[in-house]
C-alpha positions as CSV (number, residue, x, y, z in Angstrom):
1,M,-0.2,-0.2,-0.1
2,P,1.3,3.7,-1.0
3,L,0.8,4.8,2.6
4,V,2.9,2.2,4.0
5,I,5.9,3.1,1.7
6,I,5.3,6.5,2.8
7,A,5.6,5.4,6.8
8,I,8.4,3.1,5.9
9,G,10.1,6.2,4.3
10,V,9.4,8.3,7.2
11,L,10.7,6.1,9.9
12,L,13.9,5.5,7.4
13,L,14.4,9.2,7.7
14,L,14.1,9.5,11.4
15,L,16.7,6.6,11.7
16,F,19.0,8.5,9.3
17,I,18.5,12.2,10.9
18,M,18.0,10.9,14.5
19,G,20.2,7.8,14.5
20,F,22.9,7.5,12.0
21,K,23.0,11.7,12.4
22,L,23.0,12.0,8.5
23,N,22.8,15.5,7.2
24,T,19.1,16.0,7.1
25,F,19.2,17.3,3.1
26,V,21.3,14.0,2.3
27,S,18.4,11.9,4.3
28,L,15.8,13.6,2.3
29,I,17.1,12.6,-1.0
30,I,18.2,8.6,-0.1
31,V,14.5,8.6,1.2
32,S,13.2,10.2,-1.8
33,F,14.8,7.6,-4.2
34,I,13.3,5.1,-1.7
35,V,10.2,5.9,-1.5
36,A,10.0,6.7,-5.6
37,L,11.3,3.0,-6.3
38,G,9.2,1.6,-3.5
39,L,6.1,3.4,-5.2
40,G,6.7,1.9,-8.5
41,I,7.9,5.0,-10.5
42,P,10.3,3.5,-13.2
43,M,14.0,3.9,-12.4
44,K,14.8,6.0,-15.7
45,D,12.2,8.5,-14.1
46,V,13.3,8.6,-10.9
47,V,16.1,11.2,-10.7
48,H,13.9,13.3,-13.2
49,S,10.9,13.5,-10.3
50,I,13.5,14.5,-7.9
51,E,15.1,17.3,-10.0
52,T,11.5,18.5,-11.1
53,G,10.4,18.5,-7.2
54,L,13.8,20.0,-5.9
55,G,14.0,22.6,-8.9
56,G,10.2,23.1,-8.9
57,T,10.1,24.2,-5.1
58,L,13.5,26.4,-4.8
59,G,12.3,27.9,-8.3
60,H,9.4,29.7,-6.7
61,I,11.0,30.6,-3.2
62,G,14.7,31.1,-3.6
63,L,14.0,35.0,-4.7
64,I,11.9,35.3,-2.1
65,F,13.8,33.5,0.5
66,G,17.1,35.5,-0.5
67,L,15.5,39.3,-0.5
68,G,13.8,38.2,3.0
69,A,17.0,37.0,4.6
70,M,18.6,40.2,3.2
71,L,16.1,42.3,4.7
72,G,16.1,40.9,7.8
73,R,20.1,41.2,8.0
74,L,20.1,44.8,7.1
75,I,17.5,45.6,10.1
76,A,19.3,43.5,12.4
77,D,22.4,44.7,11.7
78,A,21.7,48.5,11.8
79,G,20.0,47.8,15.3
80,G,16.8,48.3,13.8
81,A,15.5,45.2,15.8
82,H,17.1,46.1,18.8
83,R,15.3,49.7,18.4
84,I,11.7,48.1,18.0
85,A,12.0,45.7,21.0
86,T,13.5,48.3,23.5
87,T,11.3,51.4,22.4
88,L,7.9,49.1,22.8
89,I,9.5,47.8,26.2
90,N,9.9,51.2,27.5
91,K,6.5,52.1,26.4
92,F,4.5,49.3,28.2
93,G,6.6,49.7,31.4
94,A,7.1,46.6,33.6
95,K,3.5,45.4,34.4
96,R,2.6,44.8,30.8
97,I,6.1,44.0,29.9
98,E,4.8,40.3,28.4
99,W,2.7,42.6,25.8
100,A,5.5,44.6,24.7
101,I,7.6,41.5,24.2
102,L,4.9,39.4,22.4
103,I,4.6,42.9,20.0
104,A,8.0,43.5,19.5
105,S,8.9,39.8,18.6
106,F,6.0,39.7,16.2
107,I,7.0,42.6,14.4
108,V,10.6,41.7,14.1
109,G,9.6,38.2,13.6
110,V,7.6,38.9,10.2
111,A,10.9,40.2,8.5
112,L,13.1,37.5,10.0
113,F,13.1,33.5,10.2
114,L,12.1,31.7,13.3
115,E,15.9,31.3,14.3
116,V,17.1,34.3,13.5
117,T,14.3,36.0,15.4
118,I,15.3,33.6,18.6
119,V,18.8,34.2,18.3
120,L,18.6,38.0,18.0
121,L,15.9,38.5,20.9
122,V,17.2,35.9,23.4
123,P,20.4,38.3,24.8
124,I,17.5,41.6,24.8
125,I,15.4,39.7,26.7
126,F,18.2,38.3,29.4
127,T,19.2,42.1,29.9
128,I,15.1,43.1,30.7
129,A,14.8,39.8,32.6
130,K,17.8,40.7,34.6
131,E,16.8,44.5,35.5
132,L,12.9,43.9,36.3
133,K,14.1,40.5,37.8
134,V,11.5,38.4,36.2
135,S,11.7,34.8,35.4
136,I,13.4,34.4,31.8
137,L,10.1,32.1,30.8
138,K,8.0,35.0,31.4
139,L,9.4,37.0,28.6
140,G,10.9,34.2,26.8
141,L,7.5,32.0,26.0
142,P,5.8,35.1,24.5
143,M,8.8,35.7,22.1
144,V,9.0,32.2,20.9
145,T,5.3,32.4,20.5
146,A,5.3,35.3,18.1
147,A,8.2,34.2,16.3
148,L,6.4,30.5,15.8
149,V,3.2,32.2,14.6
150,A,4.5,34.3,11.9
151,H,6.7,31.5,11.0
152,A,3.9,29.4,10.4
153,F,1.2,31.8,9.1
154,L,2.8,34.7,7.4
155,P,4.6,35.3,4.1
156,P,7.5,36.2,3.3
157,H,8.2,33.1,5.8
158,P,9.5,30.0,3.5
159,G,6.8,27.7,4.5
160,P,3.6,29.8,4.0
161,I,5.4,31.2,0.9
162,A,6.1,27.7,-0.7
163,V,2.8,26.1,0.2
164,T,1.0,29.3,-1.1
165,A,2.4,28.5,-4.6
166,E,2.0,24.4,-4.5
167,Y,-1.8,25.5,-3.7
168,H,-2.0,28.5,-6.2
169,A,-3.5,30.5,-3.5
170,N,-3.1,34.2,-3.1
171,V,-0.2,35.4,-1.3
172,G,-2.0,38.7,-0.1
173,M,-5.0,37.0,0.8
174,V,-3.1,34.8,2.9
175,L,-1.1,37.4,4.7
176,V,-4.4,39.2,5.7
177,Y,-6.3,35.9,6.7
178,G,-3.1,34.7,8.3
179,I,-2.6,38.0,10.3
180,I,-6.3,37.5,11.4
181,V,-5.9,34.2,12.9
182,A,-2.1,35.0,14.1
183,I,-3.4,37.8,16.1
184,P,-6.0,35.7,18.6
185,T,-3.6,33.0,18.4
186,V,-0.3,35.0,20.0
187,I,-2.6,36.2,22.6
188,L,-3.8,32.8,23.5
189,A,-0.4,30.7,23.3
190,G,1.7,33.5,24.2
191,I,0.2,35.5,27.0
192,L,-2.9,33.3,28.6
193,Y,-0.9,29.7,28.2
194,P,2.4,30.8,30.3
195,K,0.4,31.5,33.0
196,L,-1.0,28.0,33.1
197,A,2.4,26.6,32.8
198,R,4.0,28.2,35.7
199,K,1.8,26.0,37.6
200,I,2.3,22.9,35.3
201,V,6.1,23.0,35.2
202,P,6.6,25.6,38.1
203,S,10.5,24.9,37.9
204,A,11.2,26.3,34.4
205,F,10.2,29.4,35.8
206,T,12.7,29.4,38.2
207,R,15.8,29.1,35.3
208,E,18.4,31.9,34.4
209,G,18.5,30.8,30.8
210,N,22.0,29.9,28.7
211,E,23.6,33.5,28.1
212,S,26.4,32.1,26.3
213,F,23.2,31.2,23.3
214,G,23.9,33.1,20.2
215,V,26.2,36.4,19.4
216,H,24.5,39.3,20.2
217,K,25.9,42.6,18.8
218,T,25.6,45.5,21.1
219,F,24.1,48.7,20.3
220,K,24.0,52.3,21.9
221,L,20.2,53.2,21.7
222,E,21.3,56.8,20.3
223,E,22.9,55.2,17.4
224,T,20.3,52.9,16.4
225,P,17.7,53.7,13.8
226,G,14.4,55.6,14.9
227,F,11.7,53.4,16.0
228,G,9.1,54.4,13.5
229,I,11.4,54.0,10.2
230,S,12.3,50.7,11.5
231,V,8.8,49.5,12.0
232,F,7.8,50.9,8.5
233,T,11.0,49.5,7.1
234,A,10.6,45.7,8.6
235,L,6.6,45.6,7.9
236,F,7.4,47.3,4.3
237,P,6.6,44.2,2.3
238,V,3.8,43.2,4.4
239,I,2.2,46.9,3.4
240,L,2.7,46.2,-0.2
241,M,1.6,42.4,-0.2
242,F,-1.6,44.2,1.7
243,L,-2.2,47.0,-1.0
244,G,-2.6,44.1,-3.6
245,A,-4.7,41.6,-1.3
246,I,-7.0,45.0,-1.0
247,I,-7.3,45.0,-4.6
248,D,-8.0,41.2,-4.9
249,M,-10.7,41.6,-2.4
250,T,-12.6,44.9,-3.1
251,Q,-12.6,44.4,-6.9
252,P,-15.2,41.1,-7.5
253,E,-17.4,43.2,-5.3
254,L,-17.3,46.4,-6.5
255,G,-16.9,45.2,-10.0
256,F,-14.3,47.9,-11.2
257,K,-12.7,47.5,-14.4
258,D,-8.4,46.8,-14.4
259,S,-6.9,50.0,-15.2
260,W,-3.0,51.2,-14.7
261,F,-3.5,52.1,-11.1
262,T,-5.1,48.4,-10.4
263,T,-2.1,46.7,-12.8
264,F,0.5,48.8,-10.8
265,I,-0.7,48.0,-7.3
266,R,-0.7,44.1,-8.1
267,F,2.9,44.5,-9.6
268,I,4.4,46.1,-6.1
269,G,1.9,43.8,-4.0
270,N,3.7,40.8,-5.5
271,S,5.7,38.6,-2.9
272,S,8.9,39.1,-5.1
273,T,8.5,42.6,-6.1
274,A,7.7,44.0,-2.6
275,L,10.8,42.2,-1.3
276,V,13.3,43.8,-4.0
277,L,11.5,47.2,-3.1
278,S,12.2,46.6,0.5
279,V,15.8,45.8,0.3
280,L,16.2,48.6,-1.6
281,L,14.3,50.4,0.9
282,A,16.1,49.2,4.0
283,T,19.7,49.8,2.1
284,Y,18.8,53.3,2.4
285,T,16.7,53.4,5.7
286,M,18.8,51.2,7.5
287,G,22.4,52.3,5.7
288,L,23.2,54.9,3.1
289,R,20.8,57.4,5.2
290,R,22.9,57.0,8.1
291,K,26.1,57.3,6.1
292,I,27.2,53.7,6.3
293,P,29.3,52.3,3.5
294,I,27.7,50.3,0.9
295,K,30.3,47.8,1.1
296,N,29.4,47.5,4.6
297,L,25.2,46.9,3.7
298,M,26.3,44.6,0.9
299,D,28.3,42.3,3.3
300,S,25.6,42.0,5.3
301,C,23.3,40.7,2.3
302,S,25.9,38.3,1.3
303,S,26.3,36.8,4.8
304,A,22.5,36.6,5.0
305,V,22.1,34.6,1.8
306,N,25.5,32.5,2.3
307,A,23.6,31.2,5.8
308,L,20.8,30.4,3.8
309,G,22.9,27.7,1.8
310,M,21.9,24.2,3.8
311,L,18.4,25.5,4.8
312,L,17.6,26.0,1.1
313,L,18.8,22.9,0.0
314,I,16.6,20.6,2.8
315,I,13.5,23.0,1.5
316,G,14.8,21.5,-1.8
317,G,14.6,18.0,-0.3
318,G,11.0,18.7,1.1
319,G,10.3,19.2,-2.3
320,A,11.8,16.2,-4.3
321,L,10.2,13.8,-1.6
322,K,6.9,16.0,-2.5
323,Q,7.3,15.4,-5.9
324,V,8.0,11.5,-5.8
325,I,4.9,10.8,-3.5
326,V,2.7,12.9,-6.5
327,D,4.7,10.9,-8.9
328,G,3.9,7.6,-7.4
329,G,0.0,8.3,-7.2
330,V,-0.3,8.6,-3.7
331,G,-2.2,11.6,-4.1
332,D,-4.8,10.1,-6.2
333,Y,-4.8,6.9,-3.7
334,V,-5.6,9.1,-0.8
335,A,-8.3,11.2,-2.8
336,K,-10.1,7.6,-3.4
337,L,-9.8,6.6,0.2
338,F,-11.5,9.9,1.1
339,E,-14.0,10.0,-1.8
340,G,-17.0,11.5,-1.0
341,T,-15.6,12.2,2.5
342,H,-17.8,15.4,3.7
343,M,-14.8,16.3,6.1
344,S,-13.5,19.9,5.8
345,P,-10.4,20.5,3.3
346,I,-9.3,22.7,6.1
347,L,-9.3,20.2,8.6
348,F,-8.1,17.6,6.0
349,A,-5.1,19.8,5.3
350,W,-4.3,20.4,8.9
351,I,-4.6,16.9,10.0
352,V,-1.8,15.7,7.0
353,A,0.5,18.4,8.2
354,A,-0.1,17.7,11.6
355,I,1.0,13.9,11.2
356,L,3.8,14.8,9.0
357,R,5.3,17.4,11.4
358,I,5.2,15.1,14.2
359,C,6.8,12.4,12.4
360,L,9.3,14.1,10.5
361,G,9.7,17.4,13.3
362,S,10.7,19.9,10.5
363,G,7.7,22.1,10.6
364,T,8.7,23.4,6.8
365,V,9.5,19.9,5.3
366,A,5.8,18.9,6.7
367,T,4.2,22.5,5.2
368,L,6.0,21.4,1.2
369,A,4.8,17.4,1.4
370,T,1.3,18.4,2.3
371,P,-0.3,19.5,-0.6
372,A,1.0,16.5,-2.3
373,L,-1.6,14.6,-0.3
374,V,-4.4,17.2,-0.4
375,L,-4.5,18.6,-4.0
376,P,-6.2,15.5,-5.0
377,L,-9.1,15.9,-2.9
378,I,-9.6,19.3,-2.8
379,S,-9.4,19.3,-6.5
380,T,-12.7,17.6,-6.6
381,M,-14.5,20.0,-4.2
382,P,-16.0,23.2,-5.9
383,G,-15.8,26.5,-3.6
384,V,-12.7,25.5,-1.6
385,N,-11.0,28.5,-0.2
386,L,-7.2,27.7,-0.9
387,E,-5.9,30.5,1.0
388,L,-7.5,29.2,4.2
389,V,-6.4,25.8,3.4
390,T,-3.0,27.2,3.0
391,L,-3.1,28.7,6.6
392,A,-4.7,25.2,8.1
393,T,-1.4,23.6,6.5
394,G,0.6,26.0,8.4
395,A,-1.0,25.5,11.6
396,G,-0.7,22.0,11.6
397,S,3.0,22.2,10.4
398,A,3.5,23.9,14.2
399,I,2.0,21.0,16.2
400,A,3.9,19.4,19.0
401,S,7.5,20.6,18.6
402,H,9.7,18.1,20.1
403,V,13.3,16.3,19.8
404,N,13.3,15.9,16.2
405,D,12.5,19.5,15.3
406,A,15.6,21.7,15.5
407,G,13.7,24.8,17.0
408,F,13.0,22.7,20.0
409,W,16.2,22.5,21.0
410,M,17.1,26.0,20.0
411,V,14.6,27.2,22.7
412,K,15.2,24.3,25.4
413,E,18.9,25.4,25.2
414,S,18.6,29.1,25.0
415,L,16.0,29.4,27.9
416,G,18.1,27.1,30.0
417,M,15.6,24.3,30.4
418,S,15.3,20.5,31.0
419,L,13.6,18.3,29.0
420,K,10.6,17.9,31.1
421,E,10.4,21.5,31.1
422,A,10.7,22.1,27.6
423,F,7.9,19.1,26.9
424,G,5.5,21.2,29.4
425,T,6.3,24.8,27.8
426,Y,7.0,24.7,24.3
427,T,5.6,21.7,23.1
428,I,2.4,22.6,24.6
429,L,2.6,26.2,23.4
430,S,3.3,25.0,19.8
431,T,0.5,22.8,20.1
432,I,-1.7,25.7,21.1
433,V,-0.5,27.5,18.3
434,A,-1.4,24.6,15.8
435,V,-5.1,23.7,16.9
436,S,-5.9,27.9,17.8
437,G,-4.7,28.4,14.3
438,L,-7.0,25.9,13.1
439,V,-10.0,26.9,15.1
440,F,-10.0,30.7,14.0
441,T,-9.5,29.6,10.6
442,L,-12.6,27.5,10.8
443,I,-14.3,30.7,12.4
444,L,-12.8,32.8,9.5
445,S,-14.2,30.4,6.9
446,A,-17.7,30.5,8.2
447,I,-17.6,34.2,7.8
448,I,-15.9,34.8,4.7
């Protein structure tokens, strides 16, 4: 049975990565070959299938991924992220410090990848926790929640961008709906759950963290860009994509015809165009305007892209595995199993992504593999909202972060927790993000 072959492939992937300590990309490619042969793909077509999956995945997201990394690095190296965090913290005060951390992390997390956000903000959180004499977990959990939600739901993060392309959904609409779903989700998981976690694993809230985690560039506040321009630069791609989404939402309702204006807004609201313009803006606001030599700015861009190499290969490897699943007919097999089902396509996408996430560890790989199993089913259903299916896939990919997830170890080590404490805090927190994301996506589907 095709599903048994995939299950064997998943087990082999876990064995290669966790048991034999093989590189994740190498493991994905080896498993792709094994699964392809097991599914009966002719030997002469196996390599083509893998190359198609890898190239097709990277071909769309490579530009966005690289530009997004450059934008985040320019803002971080200039001290813009530091300014956003410290300003919000000063404005909110000690009593509402969790809200300040949550909002700052969410703003920074829109422009930066999950791991970068954590590395960047953990040292700032250490300083604040010491000054206010509060637990590092009190600040750390809102921070990782905001970073995780942005990573799972919002373009231009690689998972949402890649799965949007796979479903042929509208990236601007995914962004709009993603923000709507993200707001209540971060409040539940980042503000309310930590209060309960203090009772479940009280020992975690006595930890002092691991100050050696990550390398943090220190800034004098007066030397950093202003708060307003830092926020504007970080959110500029979001603003442009949002404008494009507004045109897409209002045109069918209002019935106005295409014009040079709507064409222009759609052009600048395209995710690739928005990020090109954002990198140019950041080069000026974070650098040239502050008399920073262009060479230094380009060095920041280069270092950001250099750090992406292996991550891009892993994402490509996930695309290769996805393609052999498609070419092996697994999607059609699953579609037949669920033929005539009345299950919501949103719920179905969430379940598939959640299972893959728990098995594989990588949320991004789970996100990439899900459409191969979901698309054959939803293609038979009229009127499916592909943007909401995209969000449900992202939500499912966030569930139950545990020992086979690099993010789990990053959070555990940076906040200085034991395994039990990490399970009681971050694993449950990520599950709340996943379930809340599903619930609010279903609510949104009943409204729109």
